[in-house]
Every structure is written in C-alpha cells, then in structure tokens.
C-alpha positions as CSV (number, residue, x, y, z in Angstrom):
1,M,12.2,41.8,-15.0
2,A,9.5,39.4,-14.6
3,R,6.6,40.7,-12.4
4,K,5.5,38.6,-9.4
5,L,2.4,36.7,-9.1
6,L,1.1,37.1,-5.5
7,V,-1.5,34.5,-4.3
8,F,-2.8,35.6,-0.9
9,M,-4.5,32.8,1.2
10,P,-6.7,32.9,4.4
11,L,-4.9,31.1,7.1
12,I,-7.3,28.9,9.5
13,A,-6.3,26.3,11.8
14,T,-6.1,22.9,11.4
15,G,-8.0,20.4,13.6
16,V,-7.3,16.6,13.4
17,A,-11.0,15.5,14.2
18,A,-14.2,17.1,14.5
19,G,-14.7,19.5,17.3
20,F,-10.9,19.8,18.1
21,I,-10.0,23.8,17.7
22,P,-6.1,24.6,18.2
23,L,-5.4,27.2,20.5
24,V,-2.9,29.2,17.9
25,T,-3.8,29.7,14.3
26,Q,-1.6,29.7,11.5
27,D,-2.0,33.2,10.7
28,R,-0.4,34.2,14.2
29,L,3.1,32.4,13.5
30,A,5.6,33.7,11.3
31,A,5.9,32.0,7.6
32,F,9.2,30.6,6.8
33,P,11.0,31.5,3.4
34,V,11.2,28.5,1.0
35,S,13.0,28.7,-2.5
36,I,11.9,26.6,-5.4
37,T,13.5,26.0,-8.9
38,V,12.0,24.3,-11.5
39,D,14.0,23.6,-14.9
40,A,11.4,23.1,-17.7
41,G,14.2,22.4,-20.0
42,K,15.6,19.2,-18.3
43,S,13.6,16.2,-18.8
44,L,13.4,13.2,-16.4
45,G,11.7,11.0,-18.8
46,L,7.9,10.3,-19.3
47,V,5.5,11.5,-16.6
48,K,4.7,8.2,-14.5
49,P,1.4,8.1,-13.7
50,I,2.0,5.6,-10.7
51,W,-1.5,6.9,-8.8
52,R,-4.0,5.5,-11.5
53,F,-4.6,2.4,-9.2
54,F,-7.5,2.1,-6.6
55,G,-9.1,-0.8,-4.6
56,A,-11.5,-1.7,-1.5
57,D,-12.2,-4.6,0.3
58,E,-15.8,-4.6,-0.7
59,P,-16.5,-5.1,-4.4
60,N,-20.1,-4.7,-4.4
61,Y,-20.0,-1.0,-3.2
62,A,-18.9,-0.2,-7.0
63,T,-22.4,-1.0,-8.2
64,E,-24.3,1.1,-5.7
65,P,-25.3,4.8,-6.4
66,N,-22.6,6.6,-4.9
67,G,-20.0,4.0,-5.6
68,E,-20.7,3.9,-9.1
69,K,-20.4,7.6,-9.1
70,L,-17.0,7.5,-7.5
71,I,-16.0,5.0,-10.2
72,G,-17.0,7.5,-13.0
73,E,-14.8,10.1,-11.2
74,L,-11.8,7.8,-11.1
75,G,-12.2,6.9,-14.5
76,S,-12.6,10.2,-15.8
77,F,-8.9,11.1,-14.4
78,K,-7.0,9.0,-16.9
79,K,-9.7,7.0,-19.3
80,G,-8.8,3.7,-19.9
81,Q,-5.7,3.6,-17.8
82,V,-7.2,3.8,-14.2
83,Y,-7.7,0.1,-12.8
84,F,-9.3,-1.2,-9.6
85,R,-8.5,-3.9,-7.3
86,A,-11.1,-5.6,-5.0
87,H,-11.3,-8.7,-2.5
88,N,-14.3,-11.1,-2.5
89,L,-14.7,-11.5,-6.5
90,M,-15.3,-15.1,-5.8
91,T,-16.7,-15.2,-2.5
92,T,-20.0,-17.2,-2.0
93,G,-22.9,-14.6,-1.1
94,D,-25.9,-12.5,-2.0
95,G,-23.9,-9.8,-3.3
96,K,-24.6,-7.3,-0.6
97,P,-22.0,-5.5,0.8
98,A,-20.6,-5.2,4.5
99,L,-17.5,-3.9,6.4
100,K,-14.5,-5.9,4.9
101,W,-17.0,-8.0,3.0
102,G,-18.4,-8.7,-0.4
103,S,-19.4,-11.6,-2.4
104,T,-20.5,-12.6,-6.0
105,N,-21.9,-16.4,-6.0
106,L,-19.5,-17.0,-8.9
107,Y,-19.5,-20.7,-7.7
108,T,-21.6,-23.1,-6.1
109,E,-22.3,-27.0,-6.5
110,D,-25.4,-28.9,-6.7
111,A,-26.4,-31.8,-4.1
112,H,-24.0,-34.2,-6.4
113,G,-20.9,-31.8,-6.4
114,R,-21.4,-30.7,-9.9
115,P,-20.5,-27.0,-10.6
116,I,-22.7,-24.3,-11.0
117,Y,-21.2,-21.2,-12.4
118,D,-23.0,-17.8,-12.1
119,F,-21.3,-14.5,-13.4
120,R,-24.1,-12.4,-13.1
121,I,-22.9,-10.4,-9.8
122,V,-19.3,-10.1,-11.1
123,D,-20.3,-8.8,-14.5
124,K,-22.5,-6.0,-13.1
125,I,-19.2,-4.8,-11.2
126,F,-16.8,-5.2,-14.4
127,D,-19.5,-3.6,-16.5
128,T,-19.6,-0.9,-14.2
129,Y,-15.7,-0.3,-14.2
130,L,-15.4,-0.5,-18.0
131,K,-18.5,1.6,-18.5
132,H,-16.9,4.5,-16.8
133,G,-13.1,4.1,-18.3
134,V,-11.9,2.0,-15.4
135,R,-10.3,-1.9,-16.0
136,P,-10.1,-4.6,-13.4
137,Y,-6.8,-5.4,-11.4
138,L,-8.3,-8.7,-11.0
139,E,-7.9,-10.6,-7.7
140,I,-8.8,-14.2,-8.1
141,G,-10.2,-15.0,-4.6
142,F,-11.5,-15.8,-1.9
143,M,-12.3,-19.5,-1.5
144,P,-16.1,-20.3,-2.4
145,Q,-17.8,-21.9,0.4
146,A,-18.5,-25.4,-1.9
147,L,-14.6,-25.7,-2.2
148,S,-13.3,-24.5,1.1
149,T,-11.7,-27.3,3.4
150,H,-13.0,-25.2,6.2
151,P,-16.9,-24.1,4.9
152,T,-18.6,-23.1,8.3
153,P,-18.5,-20.4,9.8
154,Y,-18.2,-18.5,6.5
155,Q,-19.8,-15.2,6.2
156,H,-18.7,-12.9,9.0
157,V,-19.9,-10.0,10.4
158,W,-17.8,-7.2,11.6
159,T,-17.6,-4.1,13.2
160,P,-14.4,-1.8,13.8
161,R,-15.0,-2.6,17.7
162,D,-14.4,-6.3,16.9
163,S,-11.3,-8.3,16.6
164,Y,-9.5,-7.8,13.2
165,D,-9.2,-12.1,13.6
166,A,-13.0,-12.0,13.8
167,I,-13.0,-11.8,9.7
168,F,-11.1,-15.2,9.0
169,T,-13.6,-17.5,8.3
170,G,-14.3,-20.3,5.7
171,W,-13.1,-18.0,2.7
172,A,-9.7,-17.7,3.9
173,Y,-8.7,-21.4,3.6
174,P,-7.5,-23.9,0.7
175,P,-9.7,-25.8,-1.4
176,T,-10.7,-29.4,-1.4
177,D,-9.9,-30.0,-4.8
178,Y,-7.1,-28.3,-6.9
179,A,-8.6,-29.4,-10.3
180,K,-11.8,-27.9,-9.3
181,W,-10.2,-24.4,-8.1
182,E,-8.2,-24.4,-11.5
183,E,-11.5,-25.2,-13.4
184,I,-13.1,-22.3,-11.5
185,V,-10.6,-20.1,-12.7
186,Y,-10.4,-21.2,-16.2
187,Q,-14.2,-20.9,-16.8
188,W,-14.2,-17.4,-15.3
189,A,-11.5,-16.2,-17.4
190,K,-13.0,-17.9,-20.2
191,H,-16.1,-16.0,-19.7
192,C,-14.6,-12.9,-19.3
193,V,-12.8,-13.4,-22.7
194,D,-16.2,-14.1,-24.4
195,R,-18.2,-11.2,-23.0
196,Y,-15.4,-8.2,-23.2
197,G,-13.3,-9.6,-25.7
198,K,-9.7,-10.7,-26.0
199,R,-8.1,-7.4,-26.8
200,E,-9.9,-5.9,-23.5
201,V,-9.0,-8.6,-21.3
202,E,-5.3,-8.9,-22.1
203,K,-5.3,-5.2,-20.7
204,W,-6.3,-6.4,-17.5
205,Y,-4.2,-7.6,-14.3
206,W,-4.6,-10.9,-12.9
207,E,-3.3,-12.0,-9.5
208,V,-4.1,-14.6,-7.0
209,W,-5.3,-13.9,-3.7
210,N,-4.8,-10.9,-1.0
211,E,-1.8,-11.1,1.2
212,P,-1.3,-15.0,1.3
213,N,1.0,-14.3,4.3
214,Y,-1.8,-13.1,6.3
215,Y,-5.1,-13.6,4.9
216,F,-4.4,-17.5,3.6
217,K,-4.8,-20.1,6.2
218,A,-2.4,-22.2,5.2
219,S,1.3,-23.1,4.4
220,K,3.9,-21.0,2.0
221,Q,3.9,-23.9,-0.2
222,E,0.3,-24.6,-0.3
223,F,0.1,-20.9,-1.6
224,F,2.2,-21.6,-4.3
225,R,0.2,-24.4,-5.3
226,L,-2.8,-22.2,-5.0
227,H,-1.3,-19.6,-7.4
228,D,0.3,-21.9,-10.3
229,T,-2.8,-23.8,-10.6
230,A,-5.1,-20.6,-10.9
231,V,-2.2,-18.7,-13.3
232,N,-2.3,-22.0,-15.5
233,G,-6.4,-21.6,-15.4
234,V,-6.0,-18.2,-16.5
235,R,-3.4,-18.8,-19.1
236,R,-5.3,-22.0,-20.6
237,A,-8.0,-19.6,-21.3
238,L,-6.0,-16.5,-22.6
239,S,-2.5,-17.1,-23.2
240,T,-1.6,-13.5,-23.5
241,A,-3.2,-12.5,-20.2
242,R,-0.8,-10.5,-17.9
243,V,-0.8,-12.5,-14.6
244,G,1.6,-11.7,-11.6
245,G,1.6,-11.5,-7.9
246,P,1.9,-12.4,-5.1
247,D,0.6,-9.1,-3.5
248,T,2.2,-10.0,0.0
249,A,1.8,-7.6,3.3
250,G,5.0,-6.1,3.2
251,A,8.1,-6.9,1.1
252,G,9.7,-9.5,3.6
253,G,11.0,-13.1,3.2
254,Y,7.6,-14.4,2.0
255,F,7.8,-12.1,-1.0
256,S,11.1,-12.6,-1.6
257,D,10.4,-16.8,-1.2
258,S,7.6,-16.0,-3.8
259,L,9.7,-14.3,-6.2
260,T,12.2,-17.3,-6.1
261,H,9.4,-19.5,-6.6
262,F,8.3,-17.9,-9.7
263,L,11.4,-17.7,-11.0
264,K,13.3,-20.7,-10.7
265,E,11.1,-23.7,-8.6
266,K,9.1,-26.3,-9.9
267,N,5.6,-24.9,-10.9
268,L,3.2,-26.8,-8.6
269,A,0.4,-27.0,-11.6
270,T,2.6,-27.9,-14.6
271,G,5.7,-29.6,-13.4
272,K,7.7,-27.2,-15.5
273,T,10.5,-24.6,-13.9
274,G,9.2,-21.3,-13.4
275,T,5.5,-19.8,-13.3
276,P,4.4,-16.9,-15.6
277,T,5.3,-13.7,-14.2
278,D,4.2,-10.3,-16.2
279,F,4.4,-8.1,-13.2
280,V,5.3,-8.5,-9.3
281,S,3.3,-6.9,-6.5
282,F,3.6,-6.3,-2.9
283,H,2.1,-4.0,-0.4
284,A,3.6,-1.2,1.6
285,K,1.8,0.7,4.5
286,G,2.5,3.6,6.8
287,A,2.3,3.6,10.9
288,P,0.4,6.5,12.3
289,E,-0.1,7.3,15.9
290,F,-2.1,9.1,18.2
291,V,0.3,11.1,20.8
292,N,0.1,14.1,23.2
293,G,-3.6,14.7,21.6
294,H,-2.8,14.7,17.8
295,V,-2.2,12.3,14.8
296,R,1.6,11.4,14.1
297,M,1.9,9.9,10.8
298,G,4.5,7.2,9.6
299,I,5.4,8.0,6.3
300,A,8.9,6.6,6.6
301,N,7.4,2.8,7.5
302,Q,5.4,3.2,4.1
303,L,8.7,4.3,2.1
304,R,11.0,2.1,3.8
305,T,8.9,-1.0,3.2
306,M,8.6,0.1,-0.5
307,D,12.6,0.4,-0.8
308,D,12.8,-2.9,0.8
309,G,10.5,-4.7,-1.7
310,F,12.4,-2.5,-4.8
311,A,15.8,-4.3,-3.5
312,R,14.3,-7.7,-3.4
313,V,13.2,-7.2,-6.9
314,A,16.4,-5.8,-7.9
315,A,18.0,-8.9,-6.5
316,N,16.7,-10.8,-9.3
317,P,18.3,-9.4,-13.1
318,E,15.3,-11.3,-14.9
319,L,12.9,-9.0,-13.0
320,K,14.9,-5.7,-14.2
321,N,12.2,-4.6,-16.4
322,T,9.2,-6.4,-14.9
323,P,6.4,-3.9,-14.0
324,I,6.2,-3.6,-10.4
325,V,2.6,-2.6,-8.9
326,I,2.4,-1.7,-5.1
327,G,-1.1,-3.4,-4.8
328,E,-1.9,-1.7,-1.7
329,S,0.0,1.7,-0.7
330,D,-1.5,3.4,2.1
331,P,-0.9,5.3,5.4
332,D,-2.3,2.6,7.4
333,G,-3.5,-0.9,7.2
334,C,-7.3,-1.1,7.6
335,A,-9.7,1.3,5.6
336,A,-12.7,0.1,7.5
337,C,-11.3,0.6,11.0
338,Q,-11.9,3.8,12.9
339,G,-10.0,5.4,16.0
340,P,-7.8,8.4,17.3
341,Q,-4.5,7.5,15.3
342,L,-6.7,7.5,12.0
343,G,-8.1,10.7,12.5
344,Y,-5.9,12.1,9.5
345,R,-8.4,10.8,6.9
346,N,-11.2,13.5,6.6
347,G,-8.8,16.6,6.3
348,L,-5.8,17.9,4.9
349,M,-3.5,15.3,6.4
350,Y,-4.6,12.7,4.0
351,A,-4.3,14.8,1.2
352,S,-0.6,16.3,1.8
353,Y,0.7,12.8,2.7
354,T,-0.7,11.4,-0.5
355,A,0.9,14.2,-2.4
356,A,4.3,13.7,-0.5
357,S,4.3,9.7,-0.8
358,F,4.1,9.4,-5.0
359,P,7.0,11.4,-5.9
360,R,9.2,9.5,-3.1
361,A,7.9,6.2,-4.7
362,I,8.9,6.9,-7.8
363,D,12.5,8.3,-6.4
364,L,13.0,5.1,-4.6
365,A,12.3,3.2,-7.8
366,R,14.8,5.0,-9.7
367,A,17.4,4.7,-7.3
368,R,17.0,0.8,-7.4
369,G,16.9,0.7,-10.8
370,V,13.5,-1.1,-11.0
371,N,10.1,-0.5,-13.0
372,L,7.5,1.1,-10.9
373,E,4.2,0.8,-12.8
374,G,1.6,1.5,-9.9
375,A,1.2,2.3,-6.3
376,L,-2.7,1.3,-5.6
377,T,-4.6,3.6,-3.0
378,W,-6.8,1.2,-1.1
379,A,-9.8,3.7,-0.2
380,F,-13.0,3.8,-2.1
381,E,-16.6,4.6,-0.2
382,F,-18.6,2.9,2.1
383,E,-22.4,3.2,1.7
384,G,-25.0,3.9,4.4
385,F,-22.7,5.2,7.2
386,D,-22.8,8.4,8.8
387,S,-20.9,11.2,6.7
388,F,-17.2,11.8,7.4
389,A,-17.4,8.5,9.7
390,G,-13.5,8.1,9.9
391,F,-13.2,5.3,7.5
392,R,-10.0,5.5,4.9
393,Q,-12.1,6.5,1.7
394,L,-12.2,8.9,-1.2
395,A,-15.7,10.0,-0.7
396,T,-18.4,9.9,1.9
397,N,-21.9,9.6,1.1
398,G,-21.4,10.9,-2.5
399,V,-19.2,13.9,-1.4
400,D,-15.5,14.0,-2.2
401,L,-12.9,14.1,0.6
402,P,-9.9,16.3,0.0
403,V,-7.5,13.9,-0.6
404,L,-9.6,12.8,-4.0
405,N,-8.5,16.6,-5.1
406,V,-4.9,15.3,-5.2
407,F,-5.5,12.8,-7.8
408,R,-7.3,15.4,-9.9
409,M,-4.3,17.5,-9.8
410,L,-2.2,14.5,-10.5
411,S,-4.2,13.9,-13.5
412,K,-3.2,17.1,-14.6
413,M,0.4,16.4,-14.8
414,K,1.3,15.3,-18.3
415,G,4.0,15.0,-20.8
416,D,7.7,15.1,-19.3
417,A,8.7,15.1,-15.7
418,I,11.0,17.9,-15.4
419,A,13.6,19.1,-12.9
420,A,12.4,20.9,-9.6
421,T,14.0,21.3,-6.4
422,S,13.0,22.6,-3.4
423,D,15.3,24.1,-0.4
424,H,13.1,22.7,2.3
425,Q,12.1,19.3,0.5
426,V,13.2,16.6,3.3
427,P,15.8,14.4,1.7
428,L,14.6,11.1,0.9
429,D,17.2,9.1,3.0
430,A,16.3,11.5,6.0
431,I,12.5,10.8,5.7
432,L,13.5,6.5,5.5
433,K,15.3,7.1,8.5
434,G,13.2,9.2,10.8
435,G,10.2,10.3,8.8
436,V,9.2,14.1,8.5
437,R,9.5,15.2,12.2
438,S,11.7,18.1,12.6
439,S,11.6,20.5,9.6
440,A,8.5,20.5,7.4
441,D,8.6,18.9,4.2
442,V,7.7,21.7,1.5
443,G,8.3,19.5,-1.6
444,V,7.8,19.9,-5.4
445,S,7.4,17.7,-8.5
446,A,6.8,19.3,-12.0
447,S,6.0,18.2,-15.5
448,R,5.9,19.7,-19.2
449,D,3.5,19.3,-22.0
450,G,4.5,21.3,-25.2
451,D,4.4,24.7,-23.7
452,M,2.4,24.0,-20.6
453,V,4.1,23.7,-17.2
454,A,2.3,21.7,-13.9
455,I,4.1,22.1,-10.8
456,L,2.8,20.0,-7.7
457,V,3.9,21.6,-4.5
458,W,3.0,20.2,-1.1
459,H,3.6,21.3,2.9
460,Y,3.8,18.0,4.7
461,H,4.5,17.2,8.2
462,D,4.2,14.1,10.3
463,D,2.7,15.7,13.3
464,D,-0.9,16.9,12.6
465,V,-0.6,20.1,14.5
466,V,-0.7,24.0,13.5
467,G,2.7,25.4,12.2
468,P,3.5,28.5,10.3
469,S,2.9,28.7,6.6
470,A,5.7,28.3,3.7
471,D,6.3,31.5,1.6
472,I,7.8,29.9,-1.4
473,S,9.6,32.0,-4.3
474,L,9.0,29.7,-7.2
475,D,11.6,30.4,-10.2
476,L,11.0,28.8,-13.2
477,K,13.8,28.7,-16.2
478,E,14.1,27.2,-19.5
479,L,10.5,27.9,-20.5
480,S,9.6,27.8,-24.1
481,P,12.0,30.9,-25.7
482,N,8.8,32.0,-27.8
483,V,6.5,32.7,-24.9
484,R,6.4,36.3,-23.1
485,S,3.8,35.8,-21.0
486,M,1.9,32.7,-19.3
487,R,-1.5,32.5,-17.8
488,V,-1.4,31.1,-14.4
489,R,-3.9,29.2,-12.6
490,E,-3.4,27.7,-9.2
491,Y,-5.3,24.7,-7.8
492,R,-5.4,24.7,-4.2
493,I,-6.4,22.2,-1.5
494,D,-6.5,23.8,1.9
495,E,-8.6,24.8,4.9
496,T,-11.1,27.1,2.6
497,H,-10.4,25.3,-0.8
498,S,-10.9,22.0,-2.4
499,N,-12.4,20.7,1.3
500,A,-15.8,19.7,2.0
501,Y,-14.6,18.6,5.5
502,T,-14.1,22.0,7.0
503,A,-17.5,22.8,5.1
504,W,-18.8,20.1,7.0
505,L,-17.7,21.1,10.6
506,K,-19.1,24.6,10.0
507,M,-22.5,23.1,9.2
508,G,-22.5,21.7,12.7
509,S,-21.0,18.0,11.6
510,P,-24.5,16.6,10.5
511,K,-24.4,13.0,10.6
512,R,-26.7,12.8,7.7
513,P,-26.8,16.3,5.9
514,T,-30.3,17.3,4.1
515,D,-30.0,17.4,0.4
516,S,-29.4,21.2,0.2
517,Q,-26.5,20.9,2.7
518,T,-25.3,17.7,0.5
519,K,-25.2,20.1,-2.6
520,Q,-23.3,22.6,-0.6
521,L,-20.7,20.1,0.4
522,E,-20.5,18.8,-3.1
523,Q,-19.9,22.1,-4.3
524,A,-17.1,22.5,-1.7
525,A,-15.3,19.5,-2.1
526,K,-14.7,20.5,-6.2
527,L,-11.0,21.1,-7.0
528,T,-10.8,24.9,-7.1
529,T,-8.2,27.6,-7.8
530,A,-6.9,29.8,-5.0
531,S,-8.0,32.8,-7.1
532,G,-9.0,34.0,-10.5
533,P,-6.7,33.4,-13.5
534,A,-3.5,35.9,-13.4
535,F,-0.5,36.4,-15.9
536,V,3.2,36.5,-15.6
537,D,6.0,37.9,-17.9
538,V,8.4,35.8,-19.3
539,E,11.9,36.9,-19.8
540,E,14.4,34.8,-21.6
541,G,13.0,31.8,-20.6
542,S,12.4,32.9,-17.0
543,A,9.6,33.5,-14.5
544,R,9.0,34.1,-10.9
545,L,5.9,33.4,-8.9
546,H,5.2,33.6,-4.8
547,L,2.8,31.2,-3.3
548,N,2.2,31.5,0.4
549,L,1.5,27.5,1.2
550,P,-0.1,26.5,4.8
551,R,1.1,23.5,6.6
552,Q,-0.7,20.5,5.2
553,A,-2.1,22.5,2.0
554,V,-1.2,21.3,-1.6
555,S,-1.0,23.3,-4.5
556,L,-0.7,22.7,-8.2
557,V,0.2,25.4,-10.2
558,V,-0.4,25.4,-14.2
559,L,1.3,27.8,-16.5
560,S,0.0,28.1,-20.2
561,P,0.9,30.2,-23.0
562,N,-1.0,33.5,-22.9
C-alpha cells in the first residue's frame, strides 16, 4: 500500500484588513474531511492558459522601475504568450502617470491643423513589454485632444475620494474628423510594422476603445463608426492584423448589438457588409460587499456575466470557433478605488478567488461550446503610494502580493488538462445561483505533462471570516505504469507561505518600508513550498497524499518521477 505524504501547516487567523484580529483562530476549529481524486489517464485536452492576459488604466507605469520589474515577472511565466492591455495609449499628455490616467502624446496638430505624430512614449512602453516577453493587447484609444469634439477640460485629476464620473473629460468623446481618426490609426499601425516587423505585429491583438457603453460619450452607432474606421486603418497598414472587440462593460444588449453589427450590418468605413472580427471581447466583474465587519465576495456576479457573454456568442453560429477574450475579468470594477469592501486585495482572499474563478470560466465556456482564449486580470501596480494601500494590484512598491503567486502556480501547469474531482467543490450551477455562501469551495484542477502531474487545490469562501481547514485525502490513479516512486513538492499560499502581506503586518505595517524591510518582504513574497521535497510510493499506477489546507489558502502539488 502506498505510504502517505503528510503535510503539516501552521494555522493562523485571517484578517480582512491591517489591524483586524479575529477572535477565533483556525487551529481551534475542527477540520472537515475532503476527498479529491485525480485521474491522470483521462485527458480533457490541452491545458488552456487563459490566465496569461493582464492590463491597467495607466500605461506609463510599465516603464517605471517597479513597473518594468513586474512586466518582467509576468513575461517570465510564459514568454512570448503573455499579453498586456492598457488604456490611454493615444491620450494627449506628457507621459506622467496618475490614478486612472496616462498619456503618450502620440498625436497633436500644428497651428494650421496639420498632424504631428510622436511615437516615442508609446514605443518605450511596447519596447518594455517585448524586452520581457510580453506582447501588446493593443487598445486603440483614447481620443487625442486635438481631435476631440470636447477638447476642454481634458486631463482630469482624480483620487479615490472623488466621484468616478469626474474622470470623463475630453478624451472620452468622438473625433471631429473620422478621416483623420482613421489616418492616425493607420500611421500608428504602419509605424508598429516598420519598427517591430510584420511577423511580430501579427501576433498582437488590436481592439478599439474600452467599454464603449460606459467610456464613450456618444451613441452606439457612433461607436460602430469609430470601431469600423479604426479597424480599417489597422488593416490598411497590415491586412493580417488580428482585430476584434468590442470590450464592453458586461455582456448585455450593447455586446449583442455589437456582434450583430460586426457580422451582418453595413461597415461604416468601407460600406461593405460586416467588419473583420478575429476575436470577440467583453468584461466580467464580481461584486464584493462589506457586511457584518468583513468582506463578502460576489463571484457569482462575475461568473454569470461570463456565462451570459458566452451564450450571446454561441447564439451566432459564425462565431463558434472565434476566440473570446474576457478583456477585464476581476473581483470588482475599479483597480484604483479603495474602501472596506475592497479589503480582500492584499491578502489571501484575492488569491483563492482567482484560483477558483479561472477553472470555472473554462467550465462555462466548455458548456456553451465556445472558444475561450483568455481572461484578462485588470491589475498591475501603482508607483509612489504607500505599501499595501488597498489598490487592486499584483505588487506594491516592488513587493509581490499573494495573488501573483497564483499565476506562478498556473504557469507550472502544462501539457494536458486531466480529470479531477472533489467532493467539496461547489457545483457550477450552485455558484451561478448563489455564490459560495454556505459550504466552502474546496476545488481542484490538474494537468499532466509526460510523467509529471500538477494539481491545483483551493479552499475558497465568499465570506472572509475564519473557518475550519480542509483535511484532504488526495487519491491519484492512472499514473505512469513504469513509475514506482514520485517526488512531491507542495507550493503553498497561506498565512505563512508566499505571503508578503502577513509579513508586513508583523513588521507593524510600515507605510514606506526601509530597504532592509523591503528585502525581507520580497523574500516573504516568493512562491515557496510548504515543506522540503518528499516522496510517495506508486503501486499499480496509484498513490495517495494528504493535505491540510486552511481557508482561503491555495496549494499546487507537483509530482515528478523519482
């Protein structure tokens, strides 16, 4: 009989924000049993790395020191296959970032209205991406000041205390001249081909604007004209460019109407029927709340939006095989906002939510029979703010947050997705209906690459309160028949592993850590294992492991031949 691998973990209480100390700790609550089975012989097809897309409102942070450091980390996860989407790539300004603001000064005009093109800032942004193995998911927007129908006021100054509507200034309006608009896009696309080469630029995604049903201060028909004209400009420069959209907020009627326009209606640039569409995109967000002194997540809201979007795509047979990118896929709707309902961001809750949501997105797409290619995490980093300031980000002042380690885990899952079941994984239809509000979601996803098996396990609950740990029996079958023993490594994200936030709290929550403290935090932020490598016997292709997984923790178990 195969011997068990026992992984013992210290269990420490989870807080929802700095300074919050629960009265009951997890180690005083009885663990509940969970049974997980992984069938390494049952392939579900190739692993779909839908997680390899990221983005941010503020494009210029990518060229700041900590921003470039983070771009490098993202690129290392899957070099050449990671994509970054940013707003404000055409916005007029000096290239200095601020909350929900960025600029490149790509287009201005002289006193006679003649165009002046300046690609230096946007080139620096793309050069930074490409240097580190990241490619542009290129958003065509926003409106240059010289072309805006409402040119003043133009640059906003916004803080999380302000009304969100305060951001909508001159950049959000349609052009005064659509011929000039198309020419700007053409010149930019041509410049990209000249600078980076046709073969490189063919691998990018090109889409027009962001959430036109919210961020574009004109009619839907006006957006269709904006879209068609820009796509025509791109395709004039590169006929094989990958173009799509509409990257709407949600997947409601505006999204459906856009698909109908792209497929069946008169192209408002060419006069022909239809607009080239190589991929379709919409956004899906969760809805966190602050109730009874803690954060309650709204994963059901995000997944229902995904399912609605997939259903609307499936209703168009022409799009059956067309890739879908959820152009922003997040637990909430505003990365730069702050507030008690957003207290999940620094700690474990963001990590476990992320681990639980990606497999569900794949399941929903499979059920609808559509081709999900990506789910883009709208989170990056903010320069010049206090550490752990409560923004939705992947790193704070150069220190990685726990959620970034989920992506490190996902990057280790290669080859074929394989069948895996958990008797405590909340059924998908139950999550769509009511979220994860009663029993915890102890779920699993697994892959096999040759003889190596990787198993992702999460312990998620919508409510960020203390709960019992999961006592997991992990049974593997149909392993390679020639393997008699396997080396086991368990990567862990919990209170004491791969978690700079709890290390920061123990330091006393310094707003601006010293160099020495920063080095300690960087060390605490690394993806680490729960214990040293161990080994498990394999008998007739079967093995058994044992895990104790605290609430909101995530584990990746990797088995390789000894």
